[in-house]
C-alpha positions in Angstrom: 115.9 116.7 109.0 112.7 116.3 107.1 110.1 119.1 106.7 106.8 117.4 106.2 104.0 118.8 104.1 101.1 117.9 101.9 99.6 118.7 98.5 95.8 118.2 98.4 94.3 118.1 94.9 90.7 119.0 95.1 90.0 117.7 91.6 91.1 114.2 92.7 88.9 114.1 95.8 85.6 112.2 95.2 84.1 113.0 98.6 84.4 109.4 100.0 85.3 110.8 103.4 87.9 108.0 103.9 90.4 110.6 105.2 87.9 111.9 107.7 87.0 108.3 108.9 90.7 107.2 109.0 91.4 110.2 111.3 88.5 109.4 113.5 89.5 105.8 113.8 93.1 106.6 114.7 92.3 109.1 117.5 88.9 108.2 118.9 89.5 106.4 122.3 93.3 106.4 121.6 95.7 108.5 123.6 99.2 109.3 122.3 101.1 110.7 125.2 102.9 114.0 124.6 101.1 114.5 121.3 97.3 114.1 121.8 94.7 113.0 124.3 92.0 110.4 123.2 89.1 111.9 121.4 85.6 111.1 122.7 83.2 109.0 120.5 81.0 112.0 119.8 83.7 114.4 118.7 84.8 115.3 115.2 88.2 114.2 114.0 91.1 116.5 113.2 90.5 116.2 109.5 87.7 118.6 108.4 85.8 118.1 105.1 84.1 121.0 103.5 81.5 120.6 100.6 81.6 123.5 98.3 78.7 124.0 95.9 79.2 125.9 92.6 77.3 126.8 89.6 73.7 127.8 88.7 70.9 125.2 88.4 70.9 122.9 86.5 74.7 123.3 85.9 75.7 122.6 89.5 79.0 121.0 90.8 80.2 120.0 94.2 83.9 120.0 95.3 85.1 118.4 98.5 88.0 120.1 100.4 90.0 118.1 102.9 91.4 120.4 105.7 93.9 119.1 108.2 96.1 121.4 110.2 98.2 123.3 107.7 101.4 123.0 109.9 102.2 126.7 109.1 105.9 127.7 109.1 104.9 131.1 110.5 102.1 129.7 112.7 100.0 132.1 114.7 99.3 129.5 117.3 103.0 129.0 118.1 103.5 132.8 118.3 100.7 133.2 120.8 101.7 130.4 123.1 103.4 131.8 126.1 104.5 128.7 127.9 105.5 126.1 125.3 102.0 124.7 125.1 102.1 125.0 121.3 105.5 124.4 119.6 107.0 123.5 116.2 109.1 120.4 115.9 112.3 120.5 113.8 110.4 118.5 111.1 107.9 121.3 110.8 105.0 119.6 112.6 103.2 121.9 115.0 102.2 120.2 118.3 99.8 121.2 121.1 101.3 119.7 124.3 98.3 117.9 125.9 99.8 118.5 129.4 100.9 122.1 129.2 97.7 123.0 127.2 95.3 121.5 129.7 92.6 123.9 130.7 93.8 126.5 128.2 90.6 126.9 126.2 91.8 130.1 124.6 94.2 128.1 122.4 91.2 127.3 120.2 91.2 131.0 119.1 94.9 131.0 118.2 94.3 129.5 114.7 92.8 131.9 112.2 91.8 128.9 110.1 89.8 127.5 113.1 91.5 124.1 112.8 91.9 123.8 116.6 89.1 122.2 118.5 88.5 121.7 122.2 88.3 118.2 123.8 85.9 118.7 126.6 86.5 115.2 128.1 90.2 115.8 128.4 89.9 119.5 129.0 92.5 120.3 126.3 92.8 122.0 122.9 93.8 119.6 120.1 94.4 119.5 116.3 96.0 117.3 113.6 99.5 116.1 114.4 100.3 114.6 110.9 100.0 111.3 112.9 103.5 112.0 114.3 103.3 109.0 116.6 103.1 106.8 113.5 105.9 108.6 111.6 108.2 108.2 114.6 107.5 104.4 114.4 108.4 104.1 110.8 105.2 104.9 109.0 105.6 106.7 105.7 102.4 108.8 105.8 99.6 109.8 108.1 96.4 107.7 108.3 94.4 110.2 106.1 96.9 109.8 103.3 96.9 106.0 103.7 93.1 105.9 103.5 92.7 108.1 100.4 91.7 105.8 97.5 92.0 108.5 94.8 95.5 109.8 95.6 94.2 113.3 96.4 96.6 113.8 99.3 100.3 113.7 98.7 102.6 113.6 101.7 106.3 113.8 102.1 109.5 115.7 102.8 109.4 119.2 101.3 113.2 119.6 101.8 114.1 116.4 99.9 114.4 117.4 96.2 114.0 113.7 95.3 110.8 113.1 97.2 107.6 112.7 95.3 106.0 115.8 96.9 109.0 118.0 96.0 108.9 116.8 92.4 105.2 117.5 92.3 105.8 121.0 93.7 108.4 121.7 91.1 106.2 120.4 88.3 103.0 122.5 88.8 101.9 125.5 90.9 100.0 125.2 94.2 97.6 127.4 96.1 97.4 128.4 99.8 94.2 128.3 101.8 93.5 131.8 102.9 96.8 133.3 101.6 96.0 136.7 103.1 96.9 135.3 106.5 100.5 135.0 105.5 101.3 132.0 107.6 103.4 130.0 105.1 101.5 126.7 105.4 103.2 123.4 104.6 99.8 122.0 103.4 99.0 123.5 100.1 96.3 122.8 97.5 95.6 122.4 93.8 92.3 123.3 92.1 90.6 125.0 95.0 87.1 126.0 94.0 86.5 129.3 92.2 83.8 130.7 90.0 82.2 128.4 87.5 81.0 129.2 84.0 78.9 126.5 82.2 76.6 126.3 79.2 75.4 124.0 76.4 75.6 124.3 72.6 72.8 123.3 70.2 72.9 123.1 66.4 70.3 125.7 65.2 69.5 123.7 62.0 68.9 120.3 63.6 68.2 121.3 67.3 70.6 118.5 68.3 73.3 118.7 71.0 76.5 120.0 69.5 79.4 117.7 70.3 83.1 118.5 69.9 82.6 122.3 69.6 85.8 124.0 70.6 85.2 126.4 73.5 87.9 128.9 74.4 87.9 131.1 77.5 90.1 134.1 77.3 91.2 136.9 79.7 94.1 139.3 79.8 96.4 136.7 81.4 95.8 133.9 79.0 93.2 131.3 77.8 91.7 127.9 78.5 90.2 125.6 76.0 87.8 122.6 76.1 85.3 120.9 73.8 81.6 120.2 74.3 80.6 116.7 75.4 78.0 114.3 73.9 75.3 116.5 75.4 76.8 119.7 74.1 77.8 120.8 77.6 80.9 122.7 78.6 82.3 124.2 81.8 85.2 126.1 83.2 85.7 125.9 87.0 88.1 127.4 89.5 88.0 130.8 87.8 89.0 134.1 89.5 86.1 136.1 90.9 85.1 139.5 89.4 87.1 139.0 86.2 86.1 139.7 82.6 86.3 136.8 80.2 85.5 136.2 76.5 84.1 132.9 75.4 84.5 131.8 71.7 82.8 128.8 70.3 84.1 127.3 67.0 83.2 124.3 64.8 84.0 123.7 61.1 81.0 124.4 59.0 79.3 126.7 61.6 79.5 130.4 62.5 81.6 131.1 65.5 80.0 132.6 68.5 81.5 135.1 71.0 80.2 135.8 74.5 81.6 138.4 76.9 81.0 137.5 80.6 82.2 138.5 84.1 82.6 136.2 87.1 80.8 138.4 89.6 78.9 135.2 90.3 78.8 131.7 89.0 77.3 131.7 85.5 75.1 129.4 83.4 75.1 130.8 79.9 72.2 128.4 78.9 71.7 127.2 75.4 73.9 128.7 72.6 72.8 128.1 69.1 75.4 127.3 66.4 74.1 128.2 62.9 75.6 126.8 59.7 78.2 129.0 58.0 
């Protein structure tokens, strides 16, 4: 039996909202008995999109985070259901039964992530079902995955070592959304937003933008490296909060620069002058 899950790579998401729209198209006005009631036209779909702003003006970035139900293996909503109104299928998909859950508004509070909404028209709590009605009819993926043009959402069988998602899980680390909840989600992330450090490098002798300067960010656990672009800009994003870092800037023929910084907030270092050696 499959155990379905997703990897959502925030760096690959361009904020097109196709996943949001595909979800809305699939469920608005469409009832899928035993799995979900039809959503009204004015309701939000099950896929949430959060825009996260980072940085300090003028070095500002925006990440887009797609948030379906995380289909948790240790789901709080399943634990709190007393009459089978919320249950987990053998394939790992968590379902709110639209008949047993009718009138049970309190089910909305069962999810600490707040991914359960209330369908006022149908008088029932609802959430993402991984488009289980499509999977049971031979579809390979939910509509949100099908509609994503950038490949930001990877879907598949987590228990099949030969599946693309299992190979991706083995190849690189993933992150949980709100790991402190301890719910063992089957939807995990890469490149969730963290603190951002940015700056720009200028040649002191010519006052021109310094391209191809090697910029190294170091902390006790390791280091990251990048180079300045045509405008002399550099950035490091997704950094751990409240951590001490040391930035080193190096270019042949110029004196290296070292800057100590802490990610208590996002940081814009501003202009850094590189003087000839």
